[in-house]
C-alpha positions in Angstrom: 112.6 112.8 107.0 112.7 114.3 110.2 112.1 111.9 113.7 114.6 109.1 112.2 115.5 108.9 116.1 112.4 107.7 116.8 110.5 103.8 117.1 108.4 103.6 113.7 104.9 101.7 113.9 102.9 101.3 110.7 98.9 100.2 110.7 98.6 98.1 107.7 96.3 95.3 106.3 93.8 95.0 103.4 91.0 97.7 102.6 88.0 98.7 104.4 89.6 96.8 108.3 89.7 99.9 110.3 93.1 100.8 110.5 92.6 104.7 110.1 89.9 104.6 112.8 92.3 102.5 115.0 95.1 105.3 114.1 92.9 108.2 115.1 91.8 106.5 118.0 95.5 105.8 119.5 96.2 109.7 118.2 93.5 110.7 120.1 91.6 113.1 117.7 90.4 112.9 114.4 93.7 112.8 112.0 92.7 110.5 109.1 89.8 110.2 107.3 87.5 107.7 107.7 84.4 106.3 105.9 82.8 103.4 104.9 84.0 103.5 101.2 86.6 100.6 100.9 90.3 102.8 99.7 89.6 105.6 101.5 93.0 106.2 102.7 95.3 106.3 99.9 98.8 108.5 101.0 100.2 107.5 104.2 99.4 109.3 107.4 101.9 109.8 110.1 101.7 111.4 114.0 103.6 111.3 116.6 103.0 110.1 119.4 103.8 110.3 123.1 102.8 108.2 126.1 103.8 107.6 129.1 107.1 109.9 128.4 107.5 107.4 125.4 107.7 108.5 121.7 106.6 106.6 118.7 106.2 108.0 114.6 102.5 106.3 113.9 102.3 105.7 110.4 98.6 104.9 108.9 99.0 103.2 105.1 96.1 102.3 102.7 94.8 99.2 101.8 96.7 96.7 100.5 96.1 94.7 97.8 98.1 92.0 96.0 97.0 92.2 92.8 97.0 95.9 91.9 95.4 97.0 89.1 94.6 100.5 88.4 97.4 103.3 89.1 95.7 104.8 92.0 96.1 101.5 93.7 99.5 100.6 92.5 100.7 103.9 94.3 98.9 103.4 97.3 101.1 99.7 97.4 104.3 101.6 96.8 103.5 103.5 99.8 102.7 100.7 102.1 105.9 99.1 100.4 107.6 102.4 101.7 106.5 102.3 104.8 107.0 98.6 105.8 111.2 99.6 104.9 110.5 102.5 107.8 108.8 100.8 110.6 110.5 99.3 113.5 107.3 97.5 114.4 104.2 96.5 112.6 100.3 96.0 113.6 98.8 93.8 111.1 94.8 94.7 111.2 92.0 91.7 110.6 88.5 92.2 110.6 87.1 89.4 113.1 83.7 89.8 111.5 85.5 88.5 108.0 87.1 86.2 109.3 90.8 85.3 107.9 90.2 86.4 104.3 92.5 85.6 101.3 93.7 89.2 100.6 94.8 88.7 104.5 97.2 85.9 103.9 98.7 87.6 101.0 100.2 90.0 103.4 101.8 86.9 105.5 104.8 86.7 102.9 105.6 90.1 103.3 105.2 90.5 107.0 107.8 87.3 107.7 109.8 88.5 105.1 110.5 91.8 106.9 111.8 90.3 110.0 110.4 92.6 112.5 108.0 92.6 115.3 104.3 92.1 114.2 101.3 93.1 116.4 98.2 91.0 115.6 95.5 93.3 116.3 91.9 91.9 115.4 89.3 94.8 115.1 85.4 95.0 115.2 85.3 93.1 118.4 82.6 94.9 119.8 81.0 92.8 121.9 81.7 89.9 123.9 80.2 87.3 121.6 82.8 87.9 118.9 85.5 87.4 121.1 85.5 83.5 120.8 86.1 84.3 116.9 89.4 85.8 117.8 90.9 82.4 118.3 90.5 82.0 114.8 93.3 84.0 114.1 96.4 82.2 115.5 96.4 80.3 112.4 97.9 82.9 110.9 100.9 81.8 112.7 101.9 85.6 114.1 101.2 84.6 117.7 98.5 86.3 120.1 96.2 88.1 118.3 94.6 91.4 120.4 90.9 91.8 120.3 90.2 95.8 120.4 87.1 97.7 119.3 88.6 101.0 117.4 85.8 102.5 117.0 84.9 102.4 121.1 88.3 102.0 122.4 88.2 97.9 123.6 91.3 97.0 124.0 93.1 99.6 122.7 94.9 100.5 126.3 96.4 96.8 126.5 97.7 97.3 123.5 99.4 100.2 124.1 101.2 98.9 126.7 102.3 95.8 125.0 103.8 98.2 122.3 105.1 101.0 124.9 107.2 97.8 126.1 108.3 96.6 122.9 109.6 100.4 121.9 113.5 100.1 121.1 114.9 102.3 124.5 117.3 103.7 122.7 115.2 105.6 120.4 113.3 108.6 121.4 115.2 111.7 122.1 113.2 115.0 121.6 112.3 115.9 117.9 113.6 119.2 116.4 111.7 122.1 116.4 109.6 123.2 113.7 110.3 126.5 112.3 106.9 127.0 110.5 103.9 125.2 109.4 103.1 125.7 105.6 100.2 124.4 104.3 99.6 123.9 99.6 96.0 124.7 99.3 94.4 125.2 96.2 91.8 123.8 94.0 91.8 120.1 92.9 94.3 119.1 90.6 96.7 122.1 90.1 99.9 120.8 91.1 100.0 120.5 94.9 101.4 116.9 96.0 104.1 117.2 93.1 105.3 120.3 94.5 105.9 118.3 97.4 107.0 115.6 96.1 109.5 117.5 93.5 110.6 119.6 97.1 111.6 116.9 99.0 113.0 114.5 95.7 110.7 111.6 96.8 107.8 110.3 96.2 106.6 111.4 99.7 102.2 111.5 98.5 100.3 110.2 95.5 100.4 112.0 92.3 97.5 111.2 89.2 95.8 113.0 86.8 92.5 112.5 88.1 91.0 115.1 90.6 90.7 114.5 93.8 93.1 111.9 94.4 94.5 113.3 98.1 91.8 113.2 100.6 94.0 113.2 103.7 95.8 116.0 104.4 99.7 114.9 104.9 101.9 116.0 107.5 106.1 115.7 105.8 109.1 117.5 107.0 111.2 119.4 105.0 114.7 120.8 105.7 116.5 124.2 104.3 119.9 124.7 105.7 119.5 124.5 109.6 115.4 125.1 109.1 113.1 122.8 109.9 109.3 123.0 108.1 106.2 121.0 108.1 104.6 120.7 104.9 101.0 120.2 105.1 99.8 118.3 101.6 95.6 119.2 101.1 93.1 118.1 99.3 91.8 120.1 96.9 89.1 122.2 98.0 86.6 122.6 95.8 83.3 125.0 95.6 80.0 123.3 97.7 77.7 123.0 94.6 80.6 120.5 93.3 80.9 118.2 96.1 78.7 115.6 95.5 79.9 112.5 97.9 80.7 113.0 101.6 84.4 111.6 101.6 84.8 115.3 99.6 83.2 116.8 102.5 85.6 115.2 104.9 88.9 115.9 102.7 87.8 119.5 102.4 87.2 119.7 106.1 90.4 118.4 106.8 91.6 121.1 104.2 90.5 124.3 106.0 92.1 122.7 109.4 95.1 122.8 107.9 95.2 126.3 106.8 94.1 127.2 110.3 96.9 125.2 112.0 99.2 126.2 109.7 101.3 130.2 109.9 101.6 130.3 105.7 99.7 128.8 102.8 100.8 128.3 99.8 97.9 129.1 96.9 98.6 126.9 93.9 96.9 128.2 90.9 97.0 126.2 87.6 99.0 128.6 85.3 97.6 127.1 82.7 94.1 127.7 83.7 94.8 131.3 85.1 93.0 132.4 88.3 89.6 131.3 88.8 87.1 131.9 90.9 87.3 129.3 93.2 90.8 130.3 93.9 89.5 133.7 95.0 87.4 131.6 97.7 90.3 129.8 99.2 92.2 132.7 99.3 89.8 134.7 101.2 89.4 132.1 102.9 92.8 131.9 104.5 92.6 135.5 105.0 89.6 135.1 107.4 91.8 132.8 109.2 94.3 135.5 109.8 97.1 133.3 107.8 99.7 134.7 105.7 99.5 133.8 102.2 102.0 133.1 99.0 100.2 132.8 95.7 102.1 130.2 93.6 101.3 130.1 90.1 102.1 126.4 89.4 102.6 124.6 85.7 104.2 128.2 84.5 106.2 125.6 82.4 103.2 125.4 80.0 102.6 128.4 79.9 103.7 130.3 76.8 103.5 133.7 74.6 102.5 135.6 77.9 105.2 138.0 79.9 104.8 137.2 84.0 104.3 140.8 84.1 100.9 140.3 82.6 100.2 137.9 83.9 100.5 139.2 86.8 98.5 142.3 85.9 95.7 140.2 84.9 95.4 138.2 88.4 95.1 141.9 90.2 92.5 142.9 87.3 90.0 140.0 88.8 90.6 140.8 92.8 93.1 143.9 93.9 93.4 142.1 97.8 96.2 140.4 95.9 98.5 142.8 95.2 99.0 143.0 99.1 100.8 139.1 98.1 103.8 137.9 96.5 103.1 136.0 93.8 105.7 133.6 92.3 106.0 131.9 89.0 106.7 128.3 89.5 107.0 124.5 88.4 106.5 121.5 90.5 107.3 119.0 87.1 110.8 121.4 86.4 111.9 122.4 90.4 112.0 126.1 89.1 111.2 128.7 92.1 110.1 126.0 94.6 112.9 127.1 97.0 111.9 130.7 96.3 108.9 129.8 97.9 110.3 128.5 101.1 112.6 131.3 101.3 109.2 133.9 101.1 108.3 132.1 104.0 110.2 133.8 107.0 109.7 137.2 105.3 105.9 137.5 105.4 106.0 135.5 108.7 108.4 138.6 110.0 105.9 141.0 108.4 103.1 138.9 110.1 104.4 139.6 113.4 106.4 142.9 113.5 104.8 145.6 115.7 104.7 149.0 115.2 104.9 151.7 118.2 102.2 153.6 119.4 103.3 156.7 118.8 104.2 156.3 114.9 100.3 155.1 115.0 98.6 157.7 116.3 100.9 160.2 114.0 99.9 158.4 111.3 96.0 158.4 112.4 96.1 162.5 112.6 97.0 162.4 108.6 94.1 159.4 108.3 91.4 162.1 110.5 91.9 164.8 107.8 91.3 162.7 104.8 88.1 160.6 106.2 85.4 162.7 106.4 83.2 161.3 103.5 80.4 159.1 103.4 79.2 159.7 107.0 76.2 161.2 108.4 78.8 163.1 110.8 82.1 164.0 110.7 84.4 160.4 111.9 86.7 161.6 114.8 89.3 159.3 115.4 91.2 159.8 118.9 93.6 156.7 119.1 95.3 154.0 117.4 97.3 151.0 119.1 98.7 147.2 118.3 96.9 144.7 120.0 98.5 142.0 118.7 100.4 140.3 115.7 99.7 137.1 113.4 98.2 138.6 112.3 98.7 142.6 112.8 95.8 143.6 114.6 94.5 147.5 115.2 91.9 148.5 117.3 90.6 152.7 116.9 88.9 154.7 118.8 86.5 156.8 117.4 83.3 158.5 118.2 80.7 156.3 116.7 81.8 153.0 115.2 78.9 152.9 113.1 79.6 155.6 110.8 83.1 153.6 109.8 81.8 151.9 106.1 84.1 149.4 104.1 85.8 152.1 102.3 87.0 153.9 105.8 88.8 150.4 106.8 90.2 150.2 102.7 91.5 153.1 103.0 93.3 152.8 106.4 94.5 149.5 105.8 96.0 151.0 102.3 97.9 153.5 104.4 99.6 151.0 107.1 100.5 149.3 104.1 102.2 151.9 102.6 104.5 153.3 105.5 105.1 149.8 107.0 106.1 146.4 105.5 102.6 143.7 105.6 103.5 142.1 102.3 102.1 139.0 102.5 100.1 138.7 106.0 96.8 139.9 106.2 95.7 143.0 108.4 93.1 143.7 111.2 91.4 146.7 112.0 88.6 147.0 114.4 86.9 150.0 116.2 85.9 150.8 119.5 83.6 154.1 121.0 85.6 156.3 123.0 83.1 155.7 126.3 
């Protein structure tokens, strides 16, 4: 893990006491999914905070239940215990309106056994009338309780002031620079979390056969050689008609945000199921965002009696656009080709950042103009072509009348550009402007 030289603060407590709301309040943005449904947070979500020139790692954990019976709750508990072990300071959050509960008391032996600095935070103190109820929490034996309202921000500044004082002064050096940000995307249950866990060789995110296990976008760091990558595990993206709960809406929103802040997306498809319409929709969204894309056919260990070439041809039959993007056959279960996916990242990023000299583009445009004369009411005249930006490569073409340009013209020009130059894995944007 990166940032081991930073103090780590974990927010812990029973379900539905407002841990994720407090997490979002401290970092100043909505990163953790917040909902009134108990147990919304499952995976531990972390963020690198910087306050008054001091840095620390903040972790939001799932709701702690001592007597966990179902599989998901047991996995959540493991994630919390892992956060306990990594932390220097613990934020123990309670709910002033519910008072001290049996579930709160069940956490006390664990908090004391960790022998770490504990901040007792009494949340949901939304008005002065509730402040008197905070004194009841002294009986937990954890010292001064901090009355806060994570929703309104009351008391959070005082909490942070005392936190900064308590941070280890020997920790807090500048974190390492991330080479590239990779979003792990796909439909629910295609193996995104397993992909990350196998790559990291640890159970970083919760894996279960139930679709929709991952709800937040989970940031994880991965090192290969001297390069440090940020991996973003996302919730499965569903078609709108399949979204039935508010939590799914929030999770999908986080997934789209993850794609937008990434440099490249791994689009995982279920090798056993094949390419579905929802896969194509996600692929198109990645391209709309102007992001590089690598298709990863996961669960290849389950596919029998079909050759890779035949499988790839079947994918291309459904959408020819994918021919411009790498396809890697992998298995999160066995680890097959996972590192090859990481190796491919540098190539597609380099392709997206290349700049083509203007005189070469105009020589190419001259050849193109001899062929594109069809489909317009009048002859299309191409005057000039220039590259205006990279990531994604964007080209501006001056023509006599932009309204005469049709989709097939743009597709033809893009095909010529891809044939002449290495643009594998990156979308290309072509824009038009009238001569005047």
